[in-house]
C-alpha positions as CSV (number, residue, x, y, z in Angstrom):
1,M,29.4,7.1,-36.9
2,F,31.2,4.1,-38.5
3,E,34.3,6.0,-38.8
4,K,34.1,7.1,-35.2
5,N,33.7,3.6,-34.0
6,R,35.7,1.8,-36.6
7,R,38.4,0.7,-33.8
8,Y,35.6,-0.8,-31.8
9,Y,34.2,-2.8,-34.6
10,Y,37.5,-4.2,-35.3
11,H,38.0,-5.7,-31.9
12,D,34.5,-6.9,-31.4
13,P,34.8,-10.8,-31.1
14,V,31.2,-11.3,-32.4
15,L,31.9,-9.5,-35.7
16,R,35.4,-11.2,-35.9
17,Y,33.8,-14.6,-35.6
18,W,31.1,-13.8,-38.0
19,V,33.6,-12.6,-40.6
20,A,35.9,-15.6,-40.1
21,Y,33.2,-18.3,-40.1
22,V,30.5,-17.0,-42.1
23,Q,32.1,-14.9,-44.7
24,N,35.5,-16.8,-45.2
25,G,34.4,-20.3,-44.3
26,V,36.8,-20.8,-41.6
27,E,36.1,-23.7,-39.2
28,V,36.2,-23.1,-35.5
29,A,37.3,-26.2,-33.7
30,D,36.6,-25.4,-30.1
31,F,33.0,-24.0,-30.9
32,P,31.1,-24.5,-27.6
33,R,29.0,-27.7,-27.4
34,E,25.4,-27.8,-26.5
35,K,26.2,-29.1,-23.0
36,D,28.7,-26.4,-22.5
37,L,26.2,-23.7,-23.4
38,L,23.6,-25.3,-21.1
39,A,26.2,-25.4,-18.3
40,I,26.8,-21.6,-18.8
41,I,23.1,-20.9,-19.0
42,E,22.5,-22.9,-15.8
43,D,25.2,-21.1,-14.0
44,L,23.9,-17.7,-15.2
45,D,20.3,-18.6,-14.1
46,R,21.6,-19.7,-10.6
47,K,23.4,-16.2,-10.3
48,Y,20.4,-14.4,-11.5
49,Q,18.3,-16.2,-8.8
50,L,20.6,-15.3,-6.1
51,V,20.8,-11.5,-7.2
52,S,16.9,-11.7,-7.2
53,S,16.7,-13.2,-4.0
54,E,19.0,-10.4,-2.4
55,L,16.9,-7.9,-4.2
56,G,13.7,-9.4,-2.7
57,K,15.2,-9.3,0.9
58,E,16.1,-5.5,0.3
59,K,12.6,-5.0,-0.8
60,E,11.2,-6.5,2.3
61,G,13.0,-3.8,4.3
62,S,11.6,-1.0,2.3
63,I,8.1,-2.5,2.5
64,K,8.6,-2.6,6.4
65,D,9.8,1.1,6.3
66,L,6.7,2.0,4.1
67,M,4.4,0.2,6.5
68,K,5.8,2.1,9.5
69,R,4.6,5.3,7.8
70,F,1.0,4.1,7.8
71,A,-0.9,6.3,10.1
72,H,-4.6,6.0,9.2
73,Q,-4.3,7.8,5.9
74,D,-7.3,7.4,3.5
75,I,-5.8,6.0,0.3
76,E,-7.6,5.1,-3.0
77,G,-8.2,1.2,-3.0
78,A,-6.9,0.9,-6.6
79,L,-3.4,0.7,-5.1
80,F,-4.3,-2.3,-3.3
81,G,-6.5,-3.8,-6.1
82,I,-9.8,-3.0,-4.5
83,K,-12.6,-0.4,-5.4
84,G,-13.1,2.5,-3.2
85,R,-11.0,3.6,-0.5
86,I,-8.9,2.1,2.2
87,T,-7.8,3.4,5.6
88,L,-4.1,2.3,6.3
89,P,-3.9,1.0,9.9
90,H,-1.1,2.3,12.2
91,F,1.2,-0.8,13.0
92,K,3.2,-1.1,16.6
93,K,5.0,-4.3,15.3
94,I,6.2,-5.0,11.9
95,E,8.5,-8.1,11.4
96,K,9.1,-11.4,9.5
97,Y,7.1,-14.3,10.8
98,V,8.3,-17.8,11.1
99,S,6.4,-20.6,12.8
100,E,7.9,-22.3,15.7
101,D,8.3,-25.5,13.5
102,G,9.9,-23.4,10.7
103,E,7.2,-24.7,8.3
104,T,5.4,-21.3,7.7
105,E,7.3,-18.3,6.8
106,I,5.5,-14.9,5.9
107,D,7.7,-12.0,4.8
108,I,6.0,-9.4,6.9
109,L,3.4,-9.7,9.8
110,A,2.3,-6.3,10.9
111,E,0.4,-5.9,14.2
112,N,-1.8,-3.6,16.3
113,K,-5.6,-3.8,16.5
114,T,-5.5,-5.6,13.3
115,K,-2.8,-7.9,11.7
116,W,-1.9,-7.8,8.1
117,A,0.3,-10.6,6.4
118,V,2.4,-9.4,3.6
119,E,4.1,-11.5,0.7
120,I,6.6,-9.8,-1.5
121,K,7.8,-11.3,-4.8
122,W,10.3,-9.3,-6.5
123,K,10.7,-11.4,-9.7
124,T,10.3,-10.8,-13.4
125,K,7.4,-13.2,-13.7
126,A,3.8,-12.1,-12.9
127,A,2.4,-13.9,-9.8
128,G,-0.2,-16.6,-10.6
129,A,-3.3,-18.0,-8.9
130,K,-1.2,-20.8,-7.5
131,E,1.1,-18.3,-5.7
132,I,-1.9,-16.3,-4.4
133,A,-3.7,-19.5,-3.0
134,S,-0.6,-20.7,-1.4
135,F,0.0,-17.4,0.4
136,F,-3.7,-17.3,1.4
137,K,-3.7,-20.7,2.9
138,K,-0.7,-20.0,5.1
139,A,-1.5,-16.4,5.9
140,S,-5.3,-16.2,6.6
141,P,-5.0,-18.1,9.8
142,L,-2.6,-15.6,11.1
143,A,-3.9,-12.3,9.8
144,D,-7.1,-10.2,9.4
145,R,-5.7,-8.9,6.1
146,C,-3.4,-10.4,3.5
147,W,-1.5,-8.2,1.0
148,Y,0.5,-9.7,-1.9
149,I,3.0,-7.5,-3.8
150,S,4.6,-8.6,-7.0
151,K,7.1,-6.6,-9.0
152,A,5.8,-7.9,-12.2
153,G,2.1,-7.9,-11.5
154,F,-0.4,-10.6,-11.7
155,T,-2.1,-12.9,-14.2
156,E,-5.9,-12.4,-14.6
157,E,-6.5,-15.6,-12.8
158,A,-4.5,-14.3,-9.9
159,K,-6.5,-10.9,-9.7
160,V,-9.8,-12.9,-9.8
161,L,-8.7,-15.2,-6.8
162,A,-7.2,-12.3,-4.9
163,T,-10.4,-10.3,-5.2
164,K,-12.5,-13.4,-4.3
165,K,-10.6,-14.1,-1.2
166,G,-10.4,-10.5,-0.2
167,I,-6.7,-10.3,-0.8
168,L,-5.0,-6.8,-1.3
169,F,-2.5,-6.9,-4.2
170,S,0.0,-4.4,-5.4
171,T,2.6,-4.0,-8.1
172,E,5.9,-2.2,-8.1
173,K,4.3,1.0,-9.8
174,E,1.5,1.0,-7.1
175,I,4.1,0.7,-4.2
176,H,6.0,3.7,-5.6
177,V,2.7,5.7,-5.8
178,L,1.8,4.4,-2.2
179,G,5.1,5.5,-0.9
180,S,4.6,9.1,-2.3
181,K,1.1,9.2,-0.5
182,V,2.5,8.2,2.8
183,Q,5.4,10.6,3.1
184,K,7.5,10.5,6.3
185,S,5.9,12.6,9.0
């Protein structure tokens, strides 16, 4: 394998630096300073957050499409963090909600005979109790049911709080399974 990739190893900048600096003791005058590295890390983090936000917006659209396929299916409650089964309501209106003063935003407010408020967090960090509490505070006055979706899952404290408040909660894996259960009709 080494023989096959020898040309790659020869041109690898990390290997070349390591050989020059570590093996041969060559000083590198323009080695990045800590503040330069921090600036690069901050820029990369900003770009990552931007991409993550865009993915979240795309995911909102796919969750709306999923909810449009809800049609009184009887589904296992474990997909929503609850015991037993749940009957999915049919919604006539599914859209983003922004209060008149612009202070309150909810990713999805779905309505028919019942109202569901949905929060979608498509990040790599598990949702915590603070996020669940904040969502419940803004969504519960507007909806009969609150549903929190987190790509990375939930902390144990968040699960306990969600269960206590009657908030449905799902992860990326559960959304995928749910999607297969409510196929387009």
